[in-house]
C-alpha positions in Angstrom: 114.2 72.0 87.5 114.7 75.4 87.2 118.4 76.7 87.0 118.2 79.3 89.6 116.6 76.4 92.0 119.2 74.0 91.1 122.0 76.5 91.8 120.5 77.3 95.3 120.5 73.4 95.8 124.2 73.1 94.8 125.0 75.9 97.2 123.3 74.4 100.0 120.9 77.0 100.2 117.9 74.9 99.6 117.1 71.2 100.3 115.8 69.2 97.0 112.6 68.7 98.3 112.2 72.5 99.0 113.4 73.4 95.5 111.0 70.9 93.9 108.2 72.7 96.3 109.2 76.3 95.3 109.3 75.0 91.4 105.4 75.2 91.7 105.6 78.4 93.5 106.9 80.6 90.7 106.4 84.2 90.7 102.9 84.8 89.5 101.4 81.8 91.0 99.0 81.6 93.8 99.5 80.2 97.5 97.7 79.5 100.8 99.3 80.1 104.1 97.6 78.7 107.3 97.9 82.1 109.3 98.0 84.6 106.6 95.5 83.0 104.1 95.4 83.5 100.4 98.3 85.1 98.5 100.3 85.5 95.1 104.2 84.9 94.7 105.4 88.5 93.9 109.2 87.4 93.2 112.0 85.1 94.1 115.2 86.5 95.6 117.3 83.2 95.7 120.6 85.1 96.1 119.4 86.3 99.6 117.4 83.3 100.0 113.8 84.9 100.1 110.2 84.6 98.5 108.1 87.6 98.6 104.4 87.0 98.5 101.6 89.6 98.3 99.1 88.4 100.9 95.6 90.1 101.4 96.6 91.7 104.1 100.3 91.6 104.1 101.6 92.9 100.6 105.4 92.4 99.9 105.7 90.2 102.7 109.1 88.3 102.7 109.8 84.6 103.8 112.8 82.5 103.8 112.8 80.3 100.8 113.3 77.2 102.8 110.6 78.4 105.3 108.1 79.1 102.5 108.5 76.1 100.9 107.5 74.1 103.9 104.7 76.3 104.8 103.0 77.7 101.6 100.4 75.5 99.6 100.2 75.9 96.0 96.9 77.1 94.6 96.4 76.0 90.9 95.0 78.8 88.3 91.9 76.7 88.3 91.2 76.4 91.8 88.2 78.8 93.1 90.3 80.7 95.0 92.7 81.8 92.4 89.8 82.2 89.8 87.8 84.5 92.2 91.0 86.7 92.8 91.9 86.9 88.8 88.2 87.4 87.5 85.4 87.4 90.3 82.8 88.7 87.5 83.6 85.5 85.5 82.9 83.4 88.5 79.6 85.3 89.3 78.6 84.6 85.7 79.2 80.9 86.1 77.4 80.9 89.6 74.2 82.3 87.6 74.4 80.3 84.7 75.8 76.7 86.1 75.4 76.6 89.7 75.8 72.7 89.6 78.7 73.0 87.5 80.6 75.4 89.9 79.4 73.7 92.7 81.0 70.6 91.5 84.3 72.6 90.7 84.4 74.0 94.2 83.9 70.5 95.8 86.6 69.1 93.6 89.0 71.8 94.7 88.4 70.8 98.5 89.0 67.1 97.5 85.2 65.9 96.6 83.4 67.3 99.7 83.1 70.8 101.4 80.9 72.1 104.2 78.8 74.9 103.5 81.1 77.2 105.6 83.9 76.4 103.1 81.5 76.9 100.1 80.6 80.1 101.5 84.4 81.3 102.2 84.9 80.6 98.6 82.5 82.8 97.3 81.9 85.7 100.0 82.6 88.3 99.8 84.4 88.7 96.5 81.8 87.0 94.2 78.6 87.5 96.6 77.9 89.5 99.5 76.2 87.5 102.6 72.5 88.0 101.4 73.0 87.2 97.8 74.8 84.1 98.5 72.4 82.7 100.8 69.6 83.5 98.4 71.8 81.8 95.6 72.8 78.9 97.4 69.1 78.2 98.6 68.3 78.4 94.8 71.6 76.1 93.9 70.4 73.2 96.5 67.4 72.2 94.6 69.3 72.0 91.3 72.0 69.9 93.0 69.2 67.8 94.6 67.7 67.3 91.1 71.0 66.5 89.5 71.8 63.5 91.8 75.5 63.6 91.9 75.3 65.5 95.3 74.8 64.3 98.7 73.3 67.3 100.7 74.0 67.3 104.5 71.5 66.8 107.2 73.3 69.1 109.5 75.1 72.4 109.0 78.6 71.0 110.0 78.3 68.2 107.5 80.2 68.2 104.2 78.1 68.5 100.8 79.7 65.4 99.0 80.4 64.9 95.4 79.2 61.4 94.5 81.0 59.3 91.4 77.4 58.1 90.2 73.8 59.8 90.5 71.5 58.6 93.2 67.7 59.3 93.8 67.0 62.1 96.0 65.4 59.8 98.4 68.4 57.1 98.4 69.5 56.7 101.8 67.0 58.9 103.7 64.9 55.7 105.1 68.1 53.8 106.0 69.4 57.0 107.9 66.3 56.9 110.0 66.3 53.3 110.7 69.9 53.5 111.1 69.8 56.3 113.8 70.8 55.1 117.4 69.8 58.4 119.0 66.5 59.9 119.3 67.7 63.3 118.0 69.3 61.7 114.9 65.8 59.9 114.1 64.1 63.5 114.2 67.0 65.1 112.0 66.3 62.0 109.5 62.6 62.5 109.8 62.8 66.1 108.7 64.9 65.2 105.6 62.4 62.8 104.7 59.8 65.2 105.0 61.6 67.8 103.0 62.0 65.2 100.1 58.4 64.0 100.3 57.5 65.1 96.6 60.4 62.9 95.6 59.1 59.6 97.0 56.9 57.8 94.6 56.6 54.2 96.4 53.9 54.7 99.0 54.6 51.3 100.4 57.8 52.0 101.8 56.4 55.0 103.3 53.5 53.0 105.0 56.4 50.8 106.4 58.1 54.3 107.7 54.8 55.4 109.2 54.3 52.1 111.2 57.8 52.6 112.5 57.4 56.3 113.6 54.4 55.4 115.5 56.1 52.6 117.4 58.9 54.8 118.3 56.7 57.7 119.3 54.6 55.6 121.5 58.0 54.2 123.2 59.1 57.4 124.0 55.8 59.3 124.7 56.0 59.3 128.2 59.3 60.5 129.2 59.9 62.4 126.0 56.6 64.0 124.8 58.1 66.9 122.8 60.0 64.4 120.9 57.2 62.2 120.5 55.0 65.0 119.2 57.9 66.0 116.5 57.7 62.4 115.4 53.8 62.2 115.2 54.0 65.8 113.2 56.5 64.4 110.7 54.0 61.3 110.1 50.9 63.4 109.7 52.7 65.5 107.0 53.7 62.1 105.2 50.0 61.1 105.2 48.8 64.4 104.1 51.3 64.0 101.0 50.0 60.7 100.4 46.5 60.2 101.5 46.7 56.3 100.6 49.0 55.7 103.8 47.0 54.7 107.1 47.7 55.3 110.8 48.0 52.2 112.8 45.2 51.2 114.8 45.6 52.9 118.5 48.5 55.0 117.4 48.9 58.3 119.3 48.1 61.5 117.9 49.6 65.3 118.4 46.3 66.3 119.9 46.4 63.3 122.4 49.9 64.1 123.3 48.9 67.8 123.7 45.7 67.1 126.1 47.9 64.4 128.2 50.7 67.1 128.6 48.1 70.0 129.7 49.7 70.7 133.2 53.0 71.0 131.3 52.3 72.8 128.3 55.3 75.3 128.9 57.8 72.7 129.4 56.6 70.8 126.2 56.9 74.1 124.1 60.1 75.0 125.2 61.5 72.0 124.0 59.9 72.1 120.8 61.5 74.1 117.5 59.8 77.4 116.6 58.3 75.8 113.2 57.0 72.7 115.1 55.4 75.2 118.0 53.3 76.5 115.3 52.1 73.1 114.0 51.4 72.2 117.6 49.1 75.0 118.4 46.9 74.7 115.3 45.6 71.2 117.0 44.5 73.1 120.2 40.8 73.2 119.2 41.0 69.5 118.4 42.9 68.4 121.6 40.9 70.7 124.2 37.6 71.0 122.6 35.4 73.6 123.9 38.5 74.7 126.5 41.0 75.2 123.8 40.8 79.1 124.1 41.4 79.0 127.7 44.3 76.7 127.3 45.9 78.5 124.2 45.9 81.9 126.3 47.8 80.3 129.3 50.5 79.3 126.8 50.3 82.5 125.2 51.2 84.6 128.4 54.6 82.4 128.8 55.3 82.2 124.7 58.2 83.5 123.0 57.5 86.4 120.4 57.0 84.2 117.5 54.7 81.8 119.0 52.8 84.8 120.2 52.2 85.9 116.8 51.4 82.4 115.6 48.8 81.9 118.6 46.9 85.1 117.4 46.7 84.2 113.8 45.3 80.6 114.9 42.7 82.5 117.4 41.7 84.8 114.4 41.5 82.1 111.8 39.0 80.2 114.3 36.8 83.5 114.3 37.9 84.3 117.9 39.3 87.5 117.8 36.9 89.3 119.9 37.7 86.9 122.7 41.7 87.7 122.2 40.8 91.4 122.0 39.3 91.2 125.6 42.0 89.4 127.2 44.5 91.4 125.5 42.7 94.3 127.0 42.7 92.6 130.6 46.2 91.8 130.6 47.1 95.1 129.6 44.9 97.0 132.1 46.3 94.5 134.9 49.9 95.1 133.8 50.3 91.2 133.6 51.0 91.2 129.7 54.6 89.6 129.0 57.4 91.2 127.3 57.0 89.1 124.3 53.4 90.0 124.1 54.1 93.6 124.2 56.6 93.2 121.3 54.4 91.9 119.1 51.4 94.5 119.8 53.9 97.4 119.7 55.4 96.0 116.3 51.9 95.5 115.1 50.9 99.2 115.5 47.4 98.4 116.4 46.8 96.7 113.2 44.4 94.3 114.1 43.8 95.7 117.6 44.0 99.7 117.3 42.0 100.3 120.2 44.7 98.6 122.4 47.6 100.7 120.8 47.5 103.5 123.4 49.1 105.2 126.5 48.0 102.2 128.5 50.3 99.9 126.5 53.0 102.1 127.1 52.2 101.8 130.8 52.1 97.9 130.3 55.6 98.3 128.5 57.1 99.9 131.7 55.5 97.4 134.2 56.8 94.5 132.0 60.2 96.0 132.1 60.3 96.6 135.7 58.9 92.9 136.6 61.5 91.4 134.3 64.1 93.3 136.2 62.7 92.3 139.5 62.4 88.4 138.3 66.0 88.9 137.1 64.4 88.0 133.5 66.0 89.5 130.4 64.0 92.0 129.3 66.3 93.2 126.7 64.2 92.9 123.5 61.5 95.0 124.7 64.0 97.4 126.2 65.9 97.6 122.9 62.8 98.2 121.0 61.6 101.1 123.0 65.0 102.8 122.3 65.6 101.6 118.6 62.0 102.3 117.3 62.1 106.3 117.8 58.9 106.7 116.9 57.1 104.0 119.1 56.9 106.0 122.4 55.2 109.1 120.8 52.8 107.0 118.7 51.7 105.5 121.6 50.7 108.9 123.5 49.2 110.3 120.3 45.5 109.5 121.5 46.5 110.4 125.0 44.8 113.1 127.2 47.0 115.8 128.6 46.9 114.1 132.0 47.5 110.8 130.6 50.8 111.9 129.0 51.7 113.8 132.3 51.3 110.6 134.2 53.3 108.6 131.4 56.1 111.2 131.9 55.7 110.8 135.8 55.8 107.1 135.5 59.1 107.4 133.2 60.9 109.8 135.7 60.5 107.2 138.6 61.0 103.8 136.9 64.3 102.3 138.0 64.5 100.3 134.7 66.7 102.9 132.5 69.8 104.4 133.4 69.9 108.3 133.4 71.0 108.8 129.7 68.5 106.3 128.4 65.6 107.8 130.4 66.5 111.5 129.2 66.5 110.1 125.4 63.2 108.8 126.1 62.0 111.8 127.9 63.2 114.2 125.1 61.0 112.2 122.4 57.9 113.0 124.4 58.9 116.3 125.1 59.4 116.9 121.3 55.7 116.3 120.9 54.5 118.1 123.9 56.8 120.7 124.7 54.7 122.2 127.5 55.8 119.5 129.7 59.1 120.5 129.5 58.7 121.9 133.1 58.1 118.6 134.6 61.7 117.7 134.1 63.3 120.9 134.6 61.3 121.9 137.5 60.2 125.5 135.4 57.2 127.4 136.8 54.7 125.6 135.2 55.2 122.5 137.4 55.8 124.3 140.5 52.0 125.2 140.5 51.3 121.5 141.1 54.3 120.6 143.6 53.6 119.4 147.3 55.8 120.8 149.7 56.5 118.2 152.4 58.7 117.7 155.2 62.0 115.6 154.7 60.7 113.2 157.2 57.5 112.4 155.6 59.1 112.3 152.1 61.7 109.6 153.3 58.6 107.6 154.9 57.0 107.9 151.4 60.0 106.5 149.4 60.4 103.7 152.0 56.8 102.7 151.3 57.0 103.2 147.7 60.5 100.7 147.6 58.4 98.4 150.2 55.7 98.2 147.3 58.0 97.9 144.4 60.6 95.4 145.8 58.3 93.3 148.2 54.7 93.4 147.7 54.5 93.7 143.8 57.0 90.8 143.3 55.1 88.6 146.1 51.9 89.4 144.4 53.5 87.9 141.2 54.6 84.7 142.8 51.3 84.3 144.5 49.5 84.8 140.8 52.0 82.1 139.3 51.2 79.7 142.3 47.4 80.1 142.2 47.7 79.7 138.1 49.3 76.4 138.5 46.2 75.1 140.5 44.2 74.9 137.2 40.6 76.2 135.9 40.9 79.9 136.5 37.2 80.2 136.5 36.7 78.6 139.6 40.2 79.5 141.5 39.5 81.7 144.4 43.3 81.9 145.3 43.8 83.3 141.5 40.9 85.8 141.5 42.1 87.0 145.1 45.8 87.4 143.7 44.5 89.3 140.8 42.2 91.7 142.5 45.2 92.4 145.0 47.4 93.1 142.0 45.0 95.8 140.7 45.1 97.2 144.3 48.8 97.3 144.3 49.0 98.8 140.6 46.7 101.6 141.8 48.7 102.1 145.0 52.0 102.3 143.1 50.4 104.8 140.5 49.2 106.9 143.3 52.7 106.6 144.9 54.7 107.5 142.1 52.4 110.5 141.0 53.0 112.0 144.6 56.5 111.3 144.7 56.9 113.0 141.4 55.2 116.1 142.8 56.9 116.2 146.2 59.3 118.9 147.2 61.1 118.4 150.7 61.6 121.0 153.0 63.0 121.9 156.5 60.5 124.8 157.2 63.4 127.3 157.3 62.6 130.9 157.4 58.8 130.8 157.0 56.8 133.8 156.3 55.5 135.0 159.8 53.8 138.1 158.7 50.9 135.7 157.7 50.0 131.9 158.3 52.3 130.0 155.9 53.7 126.3 155.8 56.2 126.0 158.5 54.7 128.2 160.9 52.9 127.8 164.5 49.5 129.7 165.0 48.2 130.4 168.3 44.3 131.2 168.2 42.0 132.3 171.0 38.1 131.2 170.8 35.4 133.5 171.8 35.2 132.2 175.2 39.0 132.8 175.8 40.6 129.2 175.3 43.8 129.1 173.2 44.3 126.5 170.3 47.8 126.0 168.9 48.5 124.6 165.3 51.6 123.9 163.4 50.8 124.3 159.8 53.4 121.7 158.1 53.9 119.6 155.0 51.3 118.0 152.8 51.6 114.8 154.3 52.4 115.7 157.9 49.8 114.8 160.7 49.9 114.7 164.5 46.2 115.9 165.8 47.2 115.3 169.4 50.4 117.4 168.6 48.4 120.1 166.7 50.3 119.5 163.7 48.1 119.7 160.6 48.8 119.4 157.0 48.5 122.6 154.8 46.4 120.7 152.8 44.0 119.7 155.4 40.8 121.8 156.0 42.1 123.8 159.0 45.5 124.3 157.2 43.4 125.8 154.2 41.3 127.8 156.2 44.2 129.4 158.1 46.7 129.9 155.0 47.2 133.6 154.4 45.4 134.9 157.3 47.3 137.7 159.5 47.5 138.3 163.3 44.3 139.8 164.7 42.0 138.2 161.9 39.1 136.0 162.6 38.8 132.8 161.1 36.3 129.9 161.1 37.6 126.6 161.5 35.8 123.3 161.0 34.6 121.7 163.7 32.7 118.2 164.6 29.5 120.0 164.1 29.5 122.8 161.7 32.5 125.7 162.3 33.7 127.7 165.3 35.0 131.1 165.3 38.7 131.9 166.3 41.0 135.1 166.3 44.7 134.7 165.6 46.8 135.9 168.2 50.4 134.8 167.2 52.4 133.6 164.4 55.6 131.9 165.0 58.3 129.6 162.9 58.0 125.9 163.4 61.5 124.7 165.2 60.9 121.3 166.5 62.2 119.4 163.8 63.0 116.3 165.9 59.4 115.4 166.6 58.6 115.0 162.8 60.5 112.0 162.4 59.5 110.2 165.8 55.8 110.9 166.1 54.1 112.6 163.0 52.2 110.2 160.8 52.3 110.4 156.9 49.1 111.4 155.6 47.1 109.4 152.9 48.9 106.2 153.2 47.0 103.9 151.0 45.3 100.6 152.3 45.6 97.2 151.1 42.2 96.4 152.2 
């Protein structure tokens, strides 16, 4: 034993076991601590009973010698952790030249087996960055598989095991399927078999496997159709690789399961992994015959983004691209396109359907975000896309007419989906392209020419109507459509057609309401100009036969003919505006016009009557 250590033992400063442990942890040696990680012994100071260690994040860290001996694990110079600390370039060169040898060395360092996570932390970030490691590991696994001395895991959490003697790549795979007690484990084993199909040379053992797969799928078909479908997909891949293998008489098919689950296709696809969803939709033409387009479009309306893309590719592959274009245009127009569908169309930038990439698509995006918010769904991906893709909103408005851009800007101003800062960011992107619309945000003179002067009472009523439309009528209509869709065959579905027609009416009402509210400016008609007829004045008129008529010229949405209250936008209001006392005016009448003379102009003061009896003009009808 080292003389210095022996002296510490003799002096009672160290136990014999601690001294033997520290003999391996001499200065210059590497170590591992369960909390502080990898380190290097910097020095001993046994007179004071301390060991100094340079940990990665704690240089010159002192530890009591006894405690260090008990808690530090010695790392040999040949261990991967020491090698990458001393010369990471040499480890990287070995990874490139001999990935099998490096993996064998790492597994030996971990006692003959290590998880992928352990292998990753052994090489990242000192030897590889994360993307480079993934690329290297994907290539290395193929060589490990061919070598035969490595058992690769079926699950990410299982370890890679170093075998004493080589075994065939297919060894144990069939047994793993047969020994699996749970359906999930059976499917995982089948996935491994499918990946290893090129290595199977004996078709007879695969024929037996196919028979077993079909029996298992038939057993679970009724209660677990998604898992049965996964099994049959594996069977079909086996047969495609080995055409000599035959299906059993009366064995179920993927197409039969799809057809049998037609009323529950959304639930079926939700239970399938993404890659198997793609394979399933490829079978729609076989499963549903002439109706396959209608069925696949129904699935598309609720599909995640990746499946939406795959469905579009399959439809195009079948030569039905025009059918898809028409249905997409209808969904956009009806504002029924899903968030996932809109993400695809926005990212595609009109590559396949350029006529759909326009301001109307932006309107559908706003509607989808609002719909998801009302339904308490997460629309985060579409929301994030709109913000992170800084060119998107501008490109959607590139071909829009000036009025269409103004409508989009109004819609953005009024939508409750975005917080103020987020809304300002989107508005700024539009104004950057159309600077002349700045006045719509700031309220400068350009927009004042189009404002509507309204009473506060009528403005509040309009806001209440808008909130009822957005928060009650439209959500109820969405629920009605969903219920009607569940009744089947949309071509003969009266409830569905009626609900969709109602949706168009409500969408039009909403657009009109948002436009009007964006233009409205509330007032109490204080201090009107009484030198002439103006908004907020009461006008006394005299007819040629001496009769007196009195009109109150109020806001754009105020009307109470029985009280003589008229909107300044109405025909009578327009005829009187700007006229002075003593002037003759022709007012519209039931039959032609009649002449009156202005006798008096006074300010309107009876504000209480507005909230109680005045009707709000131009209230849209659902009929």
